[in-house]
C-alpha positions, 0 to 999 in steps of 0.5 A: 497800226502798221505792219512794220511796227507790229511784226517785232522780234524784240523779246520781253524782258530782254529789250536791252539785248535786242539786235537785228542780226540775222540768225539761222533760226528767226526769233519767231522760230525760236519762240516755237522751239522754246515752247515745244521743249518747255515743261508747261507745254508737256503737261498739256498732254495730261490736261482735259480738252473736252472729253475725259482723258483716253482709255481705249479710244484716243480723243484730244487732250490739250496738247494734241489740240494745241498742236493741231491749232498751231498747224491750222494757224500756220496754214491760215497765216501763210496764204495771208502773208503771201497776199500782204507781200503782194499788196505791200511789195516795198514794205520792210515788214517781215510778212514771211514770219507771220506763219511762225508767229501765229504757229507759236502763239497757237502752241501757247494759247492754252498753256495757262488753262487749269486741269479738267478743261473749261470746268477748271476755269469755272471752278476757280471763278465760281469759288470766288464769285459764289463759293467760300472765297466770297468773304475775301473780297474786302480783304483783297480790295483793301490792299489794292488787289483787283477782285475781278481777276478772280471772279472772271478767271480766264485761262487765256489771261493766265497763259500771258501771266505764265509766259511773262511773269518773273516767278521767284528764282526765274529769269526776268521776262519769263519765257522771254518771248517776242512782243509779236507772239505775246500780243497774238495770244491776248484775245481780249486786250483789256483789264477785268474791270470791263463790264462784260467780265472778259479780260486779257491780262491780270492786274499783275501783268497790266503794265507789262502788257502796256509795254508790249502794246506800246512797243508794237504801236497797238491802239489804246482805246481807253486808259481807265479801265485799260483797253487796247485794240486787238493785235491783228494776228490775234484774229488768226490765232482765234480763228485757228482755235475756233476751227479746230475745237469745233470740228475736232470735237465733232470727230471725237464725238463720233469716235465715242459714239455720241454722234452716229457716223451718218450724223457726223457725215451730214454735219460736215457735208453741210459746209459744201454746195450740193455739187461738191457734196456729190463729188465728196460722196463719190470720194468716200466710196473709195474707202470702207473704213469709217474713221478714214471717211470722217477724217477726209471730211474733217480735213475738207471742212478745215481747208474750207474754213481756213480759206474763208477766214483768210479771205475775211482777214484780207478783205478787212485788213484796213479795219483790222489795222484801224482797230474797228473790225468787230467780232471774230473772223469765223462770224463773217464767213459765207452764209452756207459755211456760217450756217453749217458751223452754227449747226455744229455749235448747236449739236455740240452744246446739246449732244457733246458738252452736256453728255454724261462723260463731259458732265462727270468731268465738270463735276469732278473738276469743280469738286477737286479744284474748289477743294484745293483752292480752299485748303491752300488759300486758308493756308496762306491766310494762316501760315503759322498753323502747323497744318498750313505749314505742311500744306505750304511746304508742298508748293514749289519755291517759285510761287510767291506764297509769302508775298505781303499782299493777299492778292499776290498770294492768291495768284500764287496759289492759282499759279500752282493749281492751274499748272497741275495736270488732271492726274496730279490734281486728283492725286493731290486731292486724294492725299490731302483728304486721306483717300490715298496714302503714299506707298510704304 
């Protein structure tokens, strides 16, 4: 792969209008702005990240998480773009735009995530793999639909669908984003029929991704099942996400008193040498506020991990371009930082992701999303029933619930449900079950 072709400002769905004119804002900056002003991005403020949406203590939601990932992604990219320009001074590649591309991709990486955090993804895949949706497999396959898209439902793949699918009444190309930005989001660039169950795009977007990948010169590894090498900037988006969600979850857990201040401080100090730790302890003595101490350590850890991941990317640039680099950047950082990160992961699994509040959200998500899928899928299979008609009238016209094949109709239901906020999904669940009624 080569940088000149990889960094493309061509817009999906608007290829025939593409030009190389210079504008006050670059195409990649316009990607970023378009996302910020979009309705799906605004809805992230009412979607769970890990902990329940805030009461008296503010913790991260999908919106604040995405903004922070974008900031880290931009910082990570800026140092890399400078070094690439030094390495290839005669290249016509737009290295200076890598920061804008990655920042926009980071903003968009969670757009397709359903309500209630990762439990929402699990609820959808579980409904089809283990729940009442199992009986639909033969019917979906008989009309050419890919069943694996449902049993391996992934928010990342759904983000790509949200960005490039032409919903009914909407313009061609969806958000009409640049090829480079779209490719930067596809974490696993292959179809759901791969053995490990991970996927980067649904069957419905497979040909669209092929167009993007071939336009960027991304290596194709397999035709059937379709699999491509990772787009190089995916590593930067993934690293920014890995850095933010792990470190910020630790900070949130401290605010919620799931982890003590001393535990949190030690987890963060472990990333640094003994000499550096002594200096940082002296710095912390300058303030008495606990949140300020933790914020200082958190920012220091993020800075260290950004430098580490940038170093790994640059050291392995050739294998990344060749499509042979294995694993994420965070897995290749120096031993001390890697061990400290591993410890944070272990603590998060044992103490945070299994905490009562997080488990309660997971239970609620399974119940609410599972129920909504069940009633709406039943409605699209029996559209002439009076109750089904009432339910389907609730769904906005942009969703293709009257498509001929069941695969497309189920995807339309998942589009509708995954676009909901936590609050909207709960409210709809209560209304359908009769637990609450509209105000009279």
